[in-house]
C-alpha positions in Angstrom: 84.9 75.1 96.7 87.1 75.8 93.7 90.8 74.9 93.7 91.9 78.5 93.6 93.5 78.3 97.1 96.1 76.0 95.7 97.5 78.6 93.3 100.8 80.1 94.0 100.0 83.0 91.6 96.4 84.1 91.5 95.0 86.2 88.7 92.3 88.8 89.2 89.8 86.5 87.4 90.6 83.6 89.7 90.4 85.7 92.8 87.1 87.3 92.0 85.5 84.2 90.5 85.9 82.3 93.7 83.4 84.6 95.5 80.8 83.9 92.9 81.3 80.2 93.1 79.3 79.7 96.3 82.3 80.1 98.6 80.9 83.0 100.5 82.4 86.5 100.7 81.0 89.7 99.2 79.0 89.9 96.1 80.8 91.7 93.3 79.2 93.5 90.4 80.4 92.0 87.0 81.5 95.4 85.7 83.6 96.0 88.8 85.0 92.5 88.4 86.2 92.9 84.9 87.9 96.2 85.9 89.6 94.3 88.7 90.9 91.7 86.3 92.6 94.5 84.4 95.2 94.5 87.2 96.7 91.4 85.8 95.1 90.7 82.4 95.3 94.3 81.2 91.6 94.0 80.2 89.3 97.0 79.7 85.7 98.0 80.3 83.4 99.8 77.9 81.7 99.7 74.5 83.9 101.7 72.1 87.6 101.6 71.7 90.6 103.6 70.5 93.8 101.9 69.6 97.1 103.6 70.4 99.9 103.3 67.9 102.1 100.3 68.5 105.5 101.2 69.9 108.8 99.6 69.8 110.0 96.6 71.7 111.7 98.2 74.7 114.8 96.5 75.9 114.8 95.7 79.6 117.6 93.1 80.2 117.2 90.9 83.3 120.0 92.4 85.2 119.3 96.1 84.6 117.0 98.8 85.9 114.7 98.5 82.9 113.7 100.6 79.9 114.7 104.2 79.5 111.9 106.5 78.5 110.8 110.1 78.3 107.8 110.8 80.6 105.1 113.2 79.5 103.9 116.0 81.7 107.2 116.8 83.3 107.2 113.6 85.5 110.6 112.2 86.3 111.6 108.6 86.5 112.1 107.8 90.1 115.9 107.3 89.6 116.2 111.0 88.7 114.4 112.3 91.8 116.6 114.3 94.2 117.5 112.1 97.2 117.4 108.8 95.2 120.0 106.6 96.8 122.4 104.4 94.9 122.9 100.7 94.9 125.4 99.7 97.6 126.9 96.5 98.9 124.1 96.1 101.5 121.4 96.1 98.8 119.7 98.1 96.2 118.7 101.7 97.1 119.2 101.6 100.9 120.9 104.6 102.6 122.4 103.3 105.8 123.7 106.8 106.6 120.3 108.5 106.4 120.1 111.7 108.6 118.7 111.4 112.1 116.0 113.9 111.3 115.8 115.2 114.8 113.3 117.8 113.6 110.8 115.2 112.4 107.5 116.0 114.1 105.6 113.4 116.0 102.5 112.4 114.1 100.2 109.5 113.6 102.3 106.3 113.4 105.6 108.0 114.2 107.3 107.8 117.6 110.8 108.6 118.7 111.9 105.1 117.7 109.5 103.7 115.1 107.5 104.4 112.0 104.4 102.2 111.8 103.2 101.0 108.4 100.0 99.0 108.0 99.5 96.1 105.6 95.8 95.5 105.0 95.4 92.3 102.9 92.9 89.4 102.5 94.1 86.8 105.0 90.9 85.1 106.0 87.7 84.6 104.0 86.5 82.1 101.4 90.0 81.2 100.5 92.2 81.6 103.7 95.5 83.2 103.0 94.8 84.3 99.5 96.9 87.4 99.8 99.1 86.3 102.7 102.1 86.7 100.3 101.6 90.4 100.2 101.7 90.7 104.0 104.7 88.4 104.2 106.6 90.4 101.6 105.9 93.7 103.4 107.2 92.2 106.6 110.2 90.7 104.8 111.2 94.2 103.4 110.7 95.8 106.8 113.1 93.2 108.3 115.6 93.8 105.6 115.3 97.5 105.9 115.6 97.5 109.7 118.8 95.4 109.5 120.6 97.8 107.2 119.0 101.3 107.5 116.5 103.5 109.2 113.9 106.1 108.5 114.9 109.3 110.2 116.6 107.3 112.8 113.5 105.1 113.3 112.8 101.5 112.5 109.8 100.2 110.6 107.0 98.5 112.5 104.4 96.6 110.5 100.8 96.5 111.6 99.2 93.4 110.1 95.5 93.9 109.2 93.1 91.4 107.7 90.6 92.8 105.1 88.8 89.4 105.2 88.1 89.2 101.4 85.2 91.6 102.0 84.6 95.3 101.2 83.5 95.9 104.8 86.6 94.2 106.1 88.7 96.5 103.9 86.9 99.5 105.3 87.4 98.5 108.9 91.1 97.7 108.3 91.6 101.2 106.9 89.9 102.9 109.9 92.5 101.2 112.0 95.3 102.1 109.7 94.2 105.8 109.7 94.3 105.8 113.5 97.5 103.8 114.1 99.8 103.9 111.1 101.7 106.6 109.2 101.0 104.9 105.9 99.6 101.7 104.4 102.1 99.7 102.4 101.9 96.6 100.2 98.2 95.9 100.8 96.2 93.6 98.5 92.5 93.0 98.6 90.0 91.6 96.0 87.4 94.1 97.4 89.6 97.2 97.8 86.8 99.7 97.1 85.8 99.3 100.8 88.5 101.4 102.4 89.2 103.8 99.6 87.2 106.7 100.9 88.5 106.1 104.4 92.1 106.4 103.3 91.4 109.4 101.1 89.5 111.3 103.9 92.2 110.8 106.5 95.0 111.5 104.1 96.7 108.1 104.5 99.4 107.4 102.0 98.3 103.9 100.6 101.1 102.4 98.5 99.6 99.1 97.5 100.7 96.0 95.7 98.1 97.1 93.2 94.5 98.6 93.0 91.7 96.5 91.5 88.7 98.9 91.5 87.9 102.3 90.0 87.0 103.4 93.5 90.5 102.7 94.8 92.1 104.2 91.7 90.1 107.4 92.3 91.4 107.7 95.9 93.7 110.7 95.9 96.2 109.1 98.4 96.2 105.6 97.0 98.7 104.2 94.5 99.8 100.8 93.2 103.4 99.6 92.8 101.8 97.9 89.8 100.0 100.8 88.3 96.6 100.0 86.8 94.7 101.9 84.2 91.5 99.9 84.5 90.1 100.8 81.0 93.1 99.8 78.9 94.3 96.5 77.4 98.0 96.2 76.7 98.7 95.6 73.0 101.8 93.5 73.7 99.8 90.4 74.3 97.9 90.1 71.0 100.9 91.6 69.1 103.2 88.9 70.4 100.7 86.2 69.4 100.1 87.6 66.0 103.8 88.2 65.2 104.8 84.7 66.2 101.8 82.7 65.2 100.0 84.8 62.6 98.1 82.1 60.9 97.1 80.5 64.2 95.9 83.8 65.6 93.3 83.9 62.8 91.7 80.8 64.1 91.6 81.5 67.8 89.4 80.2 70.6 88.7 81.8 73.9 87.6 79.5 76.8 86.7 80.9 80.2 85.1 79.8 83.5 81.4 80.7 83.7 81.7 83.3 86.5 80.9 87.0 86.3 84.4 88.3 86.4 85.8 85.8 83.8 82.9 86.3 81.5 83.3 90.0 81.4 87.1 89.6 81.1 86.8 87.4 78.1 84.3 89.8 76.4 86.7 92.7 76.5 89.8 90.6 75.9 88.3 89.4 72.7 87.2 92.8 71.6 90.6 94.4 72.2 92.6 91.5 70.6 90.4 91.5 67.5 91.5 95.1 66.9 95.1 93.9 67.0 94.6 91.3 64.2 93.3 88.2 66.0 90.2 86.4 64.9 88.1 84.1 67.1 86.3 81.2 65.6 85.2 79.6 69.0 84.0 81.4 72.1 82.7 79.4 75.1 82.4 79.2 78.8 82.6 76.2 81.2 81.2 75.6 84.6 83.5 76.1 87.6 82.8 72.5 88.6 83.3 71.0 85.1 85.5 68.0 84.8 84.5 66.8 81.3 86.4 68.9 78.8 85.9 66.5 75.9 83.0 68.4 74.3 85.1 71.6 74.1 88.0 69.8 72.6 85.8 68.3 69.9 84.2 71.6 69.1 87.7 73.2 68.6 88.7 70.3 66.4 85.6 70.8 64.3 86.2 74.5 63.9 89.9 74.2 63.0 91.1 76.1 66.1 94.9 76.7 66.2 95.3 79.0 69.1 93.6 78.5 72.5 93.4 81.4 75.0 92.3 80.1 78.5 90.9 82.1 81.4 90.6 80.2 84.7 92.7 78.6 87.4 95.9 76.7 86.7 94.2 73.4 87.8 91.4 74.0 85.2 94.0 74.9 82.5 95.8 71.6 83.3 92.5 69.6 82.9 91.9 71.3 79.5 95.4 70.6 78.4 95.1 66.9 79.4 91.8 66.6 77.6 93.4 68.1 74.4 96.2 65.5 74.7 93.8 62.6 75.3 91.7 63.4 72.2 94.8 64.1 70.1 94.2 67.8 69.6 97.4 69.9 69.5 96.8 73.6 68.8 99.8 75.7 67.8 99.3 77.9 70.9 97.9 77.3 74.4 98.1 80.6 76.3 97.0 81.9 79.7 98.0 84.7 82.1 100.4 84.5 85.1 97.8 82.3 86.9 99.7 79.3 85.5 103.1 80.6 86.6 103.7 78.0 89.3 105.4 74.6 89.6 102.1 72.8 90.2 101.0 73.7 86.6 104.2 72.2 85.2 104.3 69.1 87.5 100.6 68.1 87.2 100.3 69.0 83.5 103.4 67.2 82.4 103.7 66.6 78.7 100.1 67.9 78.2 101.3 71.5 79.0 104.5 71.3 77.1 104.9 74.5 75.0 102.2 76.4 76.8 102.7 80.2 76.9 102.1 82.6 79.8 102.7 86.4 80.0 104.0 88.3 83.1 105.0 91.9 83.8 107.8 91.2 86.2 111.2 89.5 86.3 110.7 85.7 86.3 111.6 84.2 89.7 114.1 81.9 88.0 116.2 85.0 87.2 117.1 85.7 90.8 120.8 85.1 90.1 120.8 88.1 87.7 119.0 90.7 89.8 120.0 91.9 93.3 116.5 93.0 94.2 115.0 89.5 93.4 117.7 87.9 95.5 116.8 90.2 98.4 113.1 89.5 98.1 113.6 85.7 98.0 116.2 85.6 100.8 114.3 87.9 103.3 111.0 86.2 102.6 112.6 83.0 103.9 113.8 85.0 107.0 110.3 86.0 108.0 108.3 83.1 106.6 110.4 79.9 106.1 109.1 77.8 103.3 107.0 80.6 101.7 106.9 80.7 97.9 107.6 84.1 96.2 104.5 85.3 94.3 103.3 87.9 91.9 101.4 89.8 94.6 104.3 89.5 97.1 106.7 90.8 94.5 104.7 94.0 94.1 104.2 94.3 97.8 107.9 94.2 98.3 108.2 96.9 95.5 105.6 99.0 97.3 107.6 98.9 100.5 110.8 99.8 98.7 109.1 102.7 97.0 107.8 103.9 100.4 111.1 103.9 102.1 113.1 105.5 99.3 110.6 108.4 99.0 110.2 108.8 102.7 114.0 108.9 103.2 114.3 111.5 100.6 111.9 113.8 102.5 114.1 113.7 105.6 112.7 116.0 108.3 109.9 117.1 106.0 108.3 113.7 106.2 104.5 114.0 106.6 101.6 112.2 105.1 100.8 115.0 102.7 104.4 115.5 101.5 104.8 111.8 100.9 101.6 111.7 98.8 102.8 114.6 96.7 106.1 112.9 96.2 104.5 109.6 95.1 102.3 111.4 92.6 105.5 112.4 90.8 106.9 108.9 90.5 106.9 107.3 87.1 108.8 104.5 85.4 109.2 102.7 88.8 110.9 99.3 88.3 112.2 98.7 91.8 115.7 98.2 90.5 114.7 96.0 87.6 112.3 93.8 89.6 109.4 94.5 87.3 108.3 96.4 84.2 108.3 100.2 84.5 105.2 101.4 86.3 103.7 104.9 86.1 102.8 104.8 89.8 101.8 108.5 90.2 99.8 108.9 86.9 98.1 105.5 87.5 98.6 104.4 84.0 99.4 100.9 82.6 103.0 100.3 81.8 101.9 98.2 78.8 105.0 96.1 79.0 104.9 92.3 79.2 107.3 89.5 78.8 106.5 85.9 77.8 107.5 82.5 79.1 107.0 79.0 77.7 106.8 75.6 79.4 109.7 73.4 78.3 110.8 70.1 79.8 109.1 70.8 83.1 110.4 74.3 83.6 109.6 77.9 82.5 111.8 79.3 79.8 111.9 83.0 79.1 111.4 84.2 75.5 114.1 86.8 75.2 115.3 89.1 77.9 113.1 92.1 77.0 109.7 93.4 77.7 107.5 94.1 74.8 105.9 97.6 75.2 103.3 98.4 72.5 101.0 100.8 74.1 97.3 100.0 75.0 93.9 99.7 73.5 91.6 101.9 75.4 87.9 101.0 75.7 85.6 103.7 77.0 
């Protein structure tokens, strides 16, 4: 068993690699796996590529709604939609005086007193509780919402469903959701292709934490609060590295765990980043059970590597960093994705991880004091799950629940599954009141906006207050 279950923040690569490591669960085709990794890494799938022109750095200060932008195709930012509520003293975007909606028709999941939403996430399976944070966050938002507002005079009721880290489990959960819930909200599954057709066929609005497969993205009623364009790589990541560490970027190494998902991820990461000016002089895998990292360190020293890009769990990244320190190899840059965004990485890595970079597409948790929505997420998470740690997947599940209620409230007596789906399709530049980078939820396109953090003296330090938004490299 790999150490992935100890991660606070789990990347697509780590989630999907665990099933290939002899831990059980469903088999996953490598091509599907790499597309799933795009949900966090921004990686793409294919053989040829087109590079979009780099855009400007878009200012998104910690305490604001996020970048302003013009949306193509007539789509409106959610803040401009009729019925959008304003921030009030009780919290961002709630409307405590919502109409009673006495004309609201009874329908699946709606009674005279409640609106049932289902959360279908991986709770059991090879790594128990792997997406428990998504379910906790959905329940936390429902508790917050019920304390301050209502939906057509009705309170939210959350139906917890377990997708069991398995495509079949996902399908069974969505059969139940179709029969018993008005909508599915905040769901997160590593094998989300299973229930996609079921949700589509029954017309179930499925506003997820994120989608990780082409099948889910093709579902006409399914959307991610973190929108994912599974064939595009955000240019902000290599552009940041090249702009800050140009010489080092010309002598890069990419090191990744030898599992189908990570291998495919690394392949397309390298392809996209080379088109943005990076050059890789060392490319290698390591076994999931590997503990001797000395040979990799020596090889990097021999090749003059100055930038190390790592794809694996945070525990594995710590072991690599410790080996580099032991053998006196200090590259200019050691970088990985949000997998490392947890206190365990900093505590166990100590001085070995000093200066390490990570990239995220949401407001850092340390910034709770500057954003009301982050305060609410953290506070209400403790109300429903004392001691729970906020996470990447939980944050986007909270965002999905917020998006659901704002759009449902705006429909009033016209609330139906079909009307809600039509409304979600028109949502773009969704930030959940500054909680994360702007997400084109309806169009299902990458936001292409990332921000960077660096380990310093045992804590994560943000580099600037802005997202970097440079478009995407599309690989078809």
